[in-house]
N, C-alpha and C positions, 0 to 999 in steps of 0.2 A: 316613685312610689313613696308614700309617707312611712316613716318609722312608726312601728306600733309598740306599745307598752301593754303588759298583762296587769290588770287589776283584779281584785276579788269582787264578787257580787255580795254585798252585806245583806244580813238579814232584815227584812223590810224593805229593800230595794224594789223599785220598779224600774222599767227601762227608761222612763222619764226622769226619775230622781238620779239614776246612774249617769245619765247624759248631763244633767245639771251639774253634778259634782265632778265629772272628769272631762266634760267638753264645754261647759260654760252655758248650756241652754238646753231646756227639756226638748225642744223641737229637733235636736240632733238625734233622737233615739232611733230614728230610721237609719242613720249611718251606722250605728251599732249593729242593727240587723243586717245591713249588707257586708259590713267587715267580719262578721262572725257567722254568716251563713245560717242566720237564725230563720226558723219557720214558727208559724202561730201555733201555740200561743206565746211564743217568744220567750217568756220568763214564768216558771211555775213557781208560786209562792210557798216553797217548801224546801227543807233540807234532806229530806228523806229519798233514797235512791229509788225506792218502789214508786215514787210520784214522778220519775223522770218520763219526759215526752221527748221522742227523737226530734232533733233539732232546736230544743229549748232548753234555756239555762235553769238551773236551781240555784237558789241561794248557797253562797259557799263556792260556787264554780269560778273559774278564771274567765275573764272576757278580754278581748282586744280593744284597745282605744288608742287613737293618735298620740303618740308620745309628744308631738308638737303642741297638741291641745293642753296637755299637763304643764310642760315647761314653760309656754308662753303665757300662762296665766299669772304673771308676776303681781298683779293687783292684789291676789290672795295673800302674799306674804306669808307669815307665820300661819295663817289660817289654813294653807295648804297642807300644813303638817298635822292638822288635826287637834283634838283635845280629848282627854281620857282621864279616868281616876287614877290617881298616884297609888301605887302599891309598893310598900316597904316590907321587906322580908316576907313576902307572900300574904301580907295582909292589906286591906284597904287602908289608906291613910285619911286621918280626919283633921280637917282644920276648922276652928271656930264652931264646933258642934255640927259640921257638915262633911260631906266627902271633900277631900282635897283632889283638886283638878290640876293637872299639867296641860300646858298647851305649847304649840310651836316646838322650838328645837328641844326642849326638854321632854315633852311627849314623844318625839321622833326617837331620842336616845333611849327612853324606856321601852318603846316597841321594839327597838333592835334587840335589847337585852332580853325581853320576853321570847322573841324569836329564837335567839341562840340557846336559850335554857329549855325550851320545849322541844321534846323529843319528836322527830319527823314521824308523821304518820300517826300522831296520838290524839289529834283534833278531828273527829269524825265528819264534821261538815266540810272540813277543808284539810284533806289529807296531805297536801304538799306544804302546809304551813310547819314551820319548826326547823330543826336543824339536826343532822346526823352526828354531831359531835359526841353526844351522850354514848351512842354505840361504839365509839372508838375509845373510851376512857379506860377500859380494862386491858387494852393491848400493849401497854407499857408506857414507860415515862421518858421515852428518849426524844431526839430531835426529829426523826421520821414521823412519829405520831404528832408532834407539834406542827409540822409543816402541813401534814394531811388536815389537821383540824382547822387551821388557818384557811386552807382552800375551802373547806366544808362551810366554815362561817361566811367567807366572801360570796359563795354560791347562794347561801340562805338569805343574806341580807339583801343582795341584789333583786331578790324577789319582792321586796317591799316597795310597792309603787311610789314612796316618797323618795326612794334612794336614786340619786343622779350618779354617784360614783362611790365606790367602796374598795378600801385596801385593808388587808390583814395580815398580821404576823403572829407567829405562834412561837412560845417558849416554855420551857419546863423550869420551874424554881422549887426544888425539893418535891414535895408531894402536890404540887399545884401546876396546872396548865394555865398559862396566861395567854389570852388572845387580845392583842392590841390591835384596835380597829380605828381607821379614819373614815368617817362617813360624810359625804357631802349631799345634803338634801336637795330636792328640786328647788328651783326658784331662789338659790341661795350660793354665794361664793364661799360661805363659812363652812369650815370642815369641823365636825363634831369628833371629839376624841372619846373613846371607850376602852377601858381596861376590864376584860371579863374574865374572872378566875373560876376556874373548875377544879374541884378537889379530886385528885387522883386516887385510885385504890392502892393501898399498900400492898406490896408482894411478901 
């Protein structure tokens, strides 16, 4: 049986566009139907739970795709890691009078940071997005909290469909929790190092 990987259905997706992005060809949409046990209309173009139809997806849902189809698509290279607007200090970055864009490994690293700093269950269309670290920050500044937060970080980052392997370690330095992450994206042997710092509440 082929290994499966969970990916998010993006706003604006159709089954055909999802099949192109994740499986290389729009004609593979039928495989998505079979793998996920979907029934007509297969995908409802909405993020609202009241629009849900039994057996069909909504934008923001998770869908199973063959992991092989993602990992074997080496021709995409950095394109497999996507492109997005650069965010600096919570603001959109500007370059030459236009929005600054990150792509490839830089976008992958930014996406992982965003996932870690987003509280779990705070993004309505995609309640599994984010990380539970923020709920742990008031529990103390010791090594046990650091260890638990590292495990939460690894768990959250493995949900990003671009992650092939994640390792994370936590430590406390004064009033800061430091999560050191090593992330290997799909289609690459290169490991991206991230040091993510959370401010701990003072007692």
